[in-house]
N, CA, C and O of each residue as an XYZ file, in Angstrom:
232
protein
N       0.849     -1.177      0.000
C       0.000      0.000      0.000
C       0.891      1.236      0.000
O       1.865      1.302      0.749
N       0.560      2.215     -0.838
C       1.359      3.431     -0.958
C       0.754      4.544     -0.124
O      -0.465      4.713     -0.086
N       1.610      5.298      0.540
C       1.159      6.449      1.323
C       0.913      7.619      0.381
O       1.676      7.805     -0.566
N      -0.128      8.412      0.612
C      -0.371      9.576     -0.235
C       0.754     10.586     -0.081
O       1.287     10.761      1.015
N       1.123     11.259     -1.181
C       2.256     12.175     -1.134
C       1.860     13.622     -0.863
O       2.692     14.401     -0.399
N       0.621     14.002     -1.139
C       0.248     15.397     -0.991
C      -0.631     15.618      0.233
O      -0.262     16.391      1.117
N      -1.760     14.973      0.302
C      -2.665     15.136      1.432
C      -3.536     13.896      1.543
O      -3.751     13.181      0.564
N      -4.026     13.655      2.729
C      -4.908     12.518      2.962
C      -6.249     13.039      3.445
O      -6.337     14.143      3.983
N      -7.281     12.253      3.257
C      -8.599     12.623      3.729
C      -8.939     11.720      4.905
O      -8.922     10.495      4.784
N      -9.243     12.324      6.026
C      -9.579     11.589      7.235
C     -10.876     12.153      7.789
O     -10.932     13.323      8.167
N     -11.911     11.339      7.841
C     -13.217     11.778      8.337
C     -13.743     12.997      7.582
O     -14.410     13.852      8.165
N     -13.445     13.075      6.294
C     -13.933     14.181      5.482
C     -13.070     15.428      5.546
O     -13.348     16.398      4.842
N     -12.033     15.429      6.368
C     -11.141     16.587      6.488
C      -9.833     16.298      5.767
O      -9.324     15.178      5.808
N      -9.297     17.309      5.110
C      -8.012     17.156      4.437
C      -6.916     17.345      5.478
O      -6.914     18.321      6.229
N      -5.994     16.404      5.511
C      -4.885     16.456      6.459
C      -3.614     16.725      5.667
O      -3.283     15.980      4.745
N      -2.900     17.793      6.025
C      -1.659     18.141      5.337
C      -0.527     17.250      5.819
O      -0.552     16.752      6.944
N       0.468     17.053      4.959
C       1.636     16.282      5.396
C       2.392     17.055      6.471
O       2.236     18.272      6.568
N       3.201     16.384      7.274
C       3.944     17.101      8.314
C       4.910     18.096      7.692
O       5.444     17.844      6.612
N       5.144     19.235      8.362
C       6.042     20.240      7.802
C       7.477     19.740      7.760
O       7.888     18.910      8.571
N       8.223     20.255      6.810
C       9.635     19.916      6.662
C      10.434     21.023      7.342
O      10.138     22.204      7.162
N      11.442     20.646      8.119
C      12.257     21.640      8.811
C      13.057     22.459      7.805
O      13.765     21.902      6.966
N      12.942     23.774      7.889
C      13.669     24.685      7.014
C      14.839     25.245      7.813
O      14.654     25.733      8.929
N      16.021     25.179      7.258
C      17.210     25.666      7.947
C      17.598     27.054      7.453
O      17.071     27.541      6.453
N      18.512     27.672      8.157
C      19.009     28.987      7.763
C      19.691     28.915      6.401
O      19.599     29.848      5.604
N      20.378     27.801      6.138
C      21.022     27.618      4.825
C      19.979     27.576      3.714
O      20.199     28.127      2.635
N      18.835     26.920      3.972
C      17.744     26.882      2.990
C      17.248     28.295      2.701
O      16.976     28.644      1.552
N      17.132     29.100      3.751
C      16.672     30.482      3.599
C      17.672     31.266      2.747
O      17.274     31.991      1.836
N      18.957     31.124      3.037
C      19.980     31.839      2.271
C      19.928     31.468      0.790
O      19.999     32.342     -0.073
N      19.806     30.174      0.496
C      19.730     29.718     -0.904
C      18.488     30.280     -1.596
O      18.555     30.737     -2.737
N      17.352     30.242     -0.890
C      16.112     30.747     -1.479
C      16.215     32.244     -1.750
O      15.746     32.720     -2.784
N      16.820     32.984     -0.838
C      16.982     34.424     -1.042
C      17.888     34.700     -2.243
O      17.627     35.620     -3.018
N      18.938     33.919     -2.397
C      19.824     34.088     -3.550
C      19.087     33.786     -4.848
O      19.236     34.502     -5.838
N      18.289     32.718     -4.835
C      17.558     32.325     -6.040
C      16.499     33.351     -6.426
O      16.157     33.481     -7.601
N      15.979     34.082     -5.437
C      14.899     35.036     -5.706
C      15.379     36.487     -5.604
O      14.583     37.400     -5.382
N      16.677     36.683     -5.768
C      17.222     38.037     -5.817
C      16.970     38.848     -4.562
O      16.813     40.067     -4.640
N      16.929     38.205     -3.409
C      16.719     38.902     -2.146
C      15.262     39.187     -1.830
O      14.966     39.794     -0.801
N      14.352     38.766     -2.684
C      12.921     38.996     -2.477
C      12.422     38.041     -1.380
O      12.262     36.843     -1.616
N      12.182     38.584     -0.187
C      11.798     37.753      0.961
C      10.438     37.092      0.793
O      10.246     35.947      1.201
N       9.498     37.809      0.195
C       8.161     37.234      0.000
C       8.232     36.037     -0.951
O       7.618     35.002     -0.693
N       8.976     36.176     -2.043
C       9.105     35.084     -3.009
C       9.862     33.910     -2.397
O       9.503     32.754     -2.623
N      10.901     34.199     -1.627
C      11.686     33.141     -0.986
C      10.840     32.373      0.017
O      10.905     31.145      0.072
N      10.047     33.083      0.809
C       9.206     32.403      1.806
C       8.142     31.552      1.122
O       7.836     30.458      1.596
N       7.571     32.031      0.020
C       6.588     31.230     -0.721
C       7.239     29.965     -1.266
O       6.652     28.885     -1.203
N       8.451     30.097     -1.800
C       9.150     28.943     -2.363
C       9.460     27.900     -1.285
O       9.449     26.699     -1.555
N       9.734     28.365     -0.069
C      10.049     27.449      1.027
C       8.792     26.919      1.725
O       8.859     25.961      2.496
N       7.651     27.548      1.449
C       6.409     27.114      2.093
C       6.300     27.568      3.534
O       5.663     26.910      4.356
N       6.934     28.714      3.843
C       6.865     29.272      5.195
C       6.395     30.715      5.092
O       6.399     31.298      4.008
N       5.992     31.285      6.209
C       5.569     32.676      6.235
C       6.764     33.622      6.242
O       7.881     33.225      6.573
N       6.517     34.878      5.874
C       7.597     35.862      5.873
C       8.154     36.079      7.278
O       9.354     36.298      7.439
N       7.301     36.021      8.288
C       7.763     36.188      9.660
C       8.686     35.048     10.061
O       9.698     35.273     10.724
N       8.348     33.831      9.666
C       9.207     32.681      9.959
C      10.533     32.822      9.243
O      11.581     32.520      9.814
N      10.505     33.282      7.988
C      11.734     33.504      7.247
C      12.597     34.537      7.968
O      13.804     34.337      8.110
N      12.003     35.628      8.420
C      12.713     36.655      9.142
C      13.330     36.093     10.427
O      14.476     36.392     10.763
N      12.555     35.282     11.133
C      13.022     34.684     12.390
C      14.234     33.777     12.141
O      15.189     33.787     12.917
N      14.190     33.002     11.065
C      15.312     32.126     10.725
C      16.544     32.937     10.328
O      17.667     32.537     10.634
N      16.351     34.063      9.657
C      17.471     34.908      9.263
C      18.119     35.562     10.475
O      19.328     35.790     10.503
N      17.298     35.861     11.475
C      17.755     36.583     12.661
C      18.694     35.742     13.526
O      19.583     36.292     14.176
N      18.513     34.426     13.544
C      19.299     33.573     14.426
C      20.652     33.264     13.876
O      21.430     32.553     14.512
């Protein structure tokens, strides 16, 4: 039996897959790929801009 890769339906509700840990290095690479555009980088990583900022701060 294969596990669903995107989302599963449980009791009529869509259940998202568990989040993937994003590292500071991931943030740096995403920012480089998107020319420093924080909104685009956060969208590409699947995190919020505030989370991206928090990761950059540490």
